C-alpha positions in Angstrom: -4.3 5.7 27.2 -3.3 2.8 25.0 -6.8 1.3 25.3 -8.4 4.6 24.2 -6.0 4.9 21.4 -6.8 1.4 20.1 -10.5 2.1 20.3 -10.1 5.3 18.3 -8.0 3.4 15.7 -10.8 1.0 15.0 -13.4 3.7 14.7 -11.3 5.9 12.4 -10.0 3.0 10.3 -13.2 2.8 8.4 -12.7 6.2 6.8 -9.1 5.6 5.9 -9.4 3.8 2.5 -9.1 6.9 0.3 -7.4 9.1 2.8 -4.8 11.7 2.1 -3.1 11.6 5.5 -3.2 9.5 8.7 -1.4 7.0 10.8 -0.8 3.3 10.2 -0.9 1.8 13.7 0.3 -1.7 12.7 1.9 -3.4 9.7 -1.4 -5.0 9.0 -3.0 -1.6 8.8 -0.3 -0.6 6.3 -0.9 -3.7 4.1 -4.7 -3.1 4.1 -4.4 0.7 3.8 -6.3 1.4 7.0 -5.4 4.8 8.4 -6.2 6.2 11.9 -6.8 9.9 12.2 -7.5 9.9 8.4 -8.6 12.8 6.2 -10.4 12.2 2.9 -9.7 15.4 1.1 -6.5 17.4 0.4 -8.3 20.5 1.6 -8.7 19.1 5.1 -6.2 20.4 7.7 -4.4 17.3 8.9 -0.8 17.9 9.7 1.6 15.4 11.1 4.7 16.5 12.9 7.4 13.9 13.7 9.3 16.0 16.4 12.7 14.7 15.2 14.8 17.7 16.1 13.2 18.1 19.5 13.5 14.3 20.1 10.1 13.8 21.6 8.8 10.2 21.9 5.6 11.0 20.0 4.3 12.5 16.8 1.7 15.3 16.8 -1.3 14.8 14.5 -3.5 17.7 14.0 -6.8 16.1 13.3 -10.1 18.0 13.0 -8.7 21.0 14.8 -7.2 19.1 17.7 -3.7 18.0 18.4 -3.3 14.3 19.2 -0.1 12.9 20.6 0.7 9.4 19.2 3.8 7.6 20.6 6.3 6.7 17.9 6.9 3.2 19.3 3.2 2.4 19.0 2.9 3.0 15.3 4.2 1.4 12.1 4.1 4.4 9.7 2.2 7.4 8.8 1.0 8.9 5.5 1.3 12.7 5.0 -0.4 13.4 1.7 1.8 11.7 -0.9 4.6 10.5 1.5 4.5 7.3 3.5 6.9 7.5 6.4 7.9 4.4 8.4 9.2 4.9 11.9 12.0 2.7 13.1 13.9 3.2 16.4 12.2 6.7 16.7 13.5 7.7 13.3 11.5 8.5 10.2 12.3 6.8 6.9 10.4 7.8 3.7 9.1 4.7 1.9 10.0 4.4 -1.8 9.4 0.8 -3.0 8.1 -2.5 -1.9 9.9 -5.4 -3.5 12.3 -8.2 -2.6 13.9 -5.4 -0.4 11.9 -2.5 0.8 13.6 0.8 -0.2 13.5 3.9 2.0 15.4 7.2 2.1 16.2 9.8 4.7 17.7 13.3 4.3 20.5 14.0 6.7 22.7 17.0 7.3 26.4 16.6 7.0 29.2 19.0 7.7 31.0 20.5 4.8 33.9 22.9 4.6 31.4 25.8 4.0 28.7 24.8 6.5 26.2 22.0 6.4 24.6 20.3 3.4 21.5 18.1 3.1 22.3 14.6 1.7 19.9 11.9 0.8 20.8 8.5 2.3 19.1 5.3 1.2 18.1 2.3 3.4 16.3 -1.0 3.1 14.6 -3.7 5.0 14.2 -7.3 3.8 10.5 -7.4 4.7 7.8 -5.0 5.9 8.5 -5.3 9.6 12.2 -5.9 9.2 15.0 -3.8 10.6 15.9 -0.8 8.5 19.7 -0.7 7.6 21.8 1.4 5.3 21.7 0.4 1.6 25.2 -0.9 1.1 26.7 -3.8 -0.9 28.0 -5.4 2.3 24.6 -5.2 4.1 22.8 -6.7 1.1 25.3 -9.6 1.0 24.7 -10.2 4.7 21.0 -10.1 4.2 21.1 -12.7 1.4 24.1 -14.9 2.4 23.0 -18.0 0.3 22.5 -16.1 -2.9 25.9 -16.3 -4.5 24.8 -15.1 -8.0 23.3 -11.9 -6.3 26.7 -11.3 -4.6 28.5 -11.6 -7.9 26.1 -9.4 -9.8 26.3 -6.7 -7.0 30.0 -6.6 -7.4 29.8 -6.5 -11.2 26.9 -4.0 -11.5 27.6 -1.4 -8.8 31.0 0.4 -8.4 30.0 1.9 -5.1 27.1 2.0 -2.5 25.7 5.2 -4.0 24.8 3.4 -7.2 22.6 1.0 -5.4 19.9 3.7 -5.3 19.7 3.9 -9.1 16.2 3.4 -10.5 15.6 1.2 -13.5 13.0 3.1 -15.6 12.6 0.1 -18.0 11.4 -2.2 -15.2 10.0 0.6 -13.1 11.9 -0.6 -10.0 15.1 0.1 -8.2 18.0 -1.8 -9.9 18.8 -3.7 -6.8 15.3 -5.1 -6.7 15.4 -6.1 -10.3 18.7 -7.8 -9.8 17.5 -9.6 -6.7 14.4 -10.9 -8.5 16.4 -12.2 -11.5 18.9 -14.0 -9.3 16.2 -15.5 -7.1 14.4 -16.8 -10.3 17.7 -18.4 -11.4 18.2 -20.1 -8.1 14.7 -21.5 -8.0 14.9 -22.9 -11.5 18.0 -25.0 -10.7 
């Protein structure tokens, strides 16, 4: 099964350059924008279902009228029209930004006094294949233990963890990435 899947990925990767949807089998495929099971037009019917609520170990890709099962632990991410979704520990995370930290989000349902409510939670990884962890001040400090200026600016700039997800429209980046770039530049100049 895995051999057939890999053979198909090499055949299909050639058509993935301008694709609307498909699967990034490896991190290298993601970096080079090579999609497996790719579609080239928005009109083509290529649907990707993650099977999160049913907790199946595979995603279902409807490609050229056929349903293909692709195991979640054998792929890096998938692209579904405009969204790029990275899979980590069988969980989907929507990709937002690549920078000093890679920013992701995930909508989760939380219990409220009057039922459930969908809440957006933010996550990050320190590099493309890195572990995805919640975007919190404590986690960022643990990820960059030797960057004392970054720690100080985190405490000064952000009153709580929710503010870490603020976007800086001036620099067209998340504020946490802008801050990390500035403190890294200051450290390398010394």
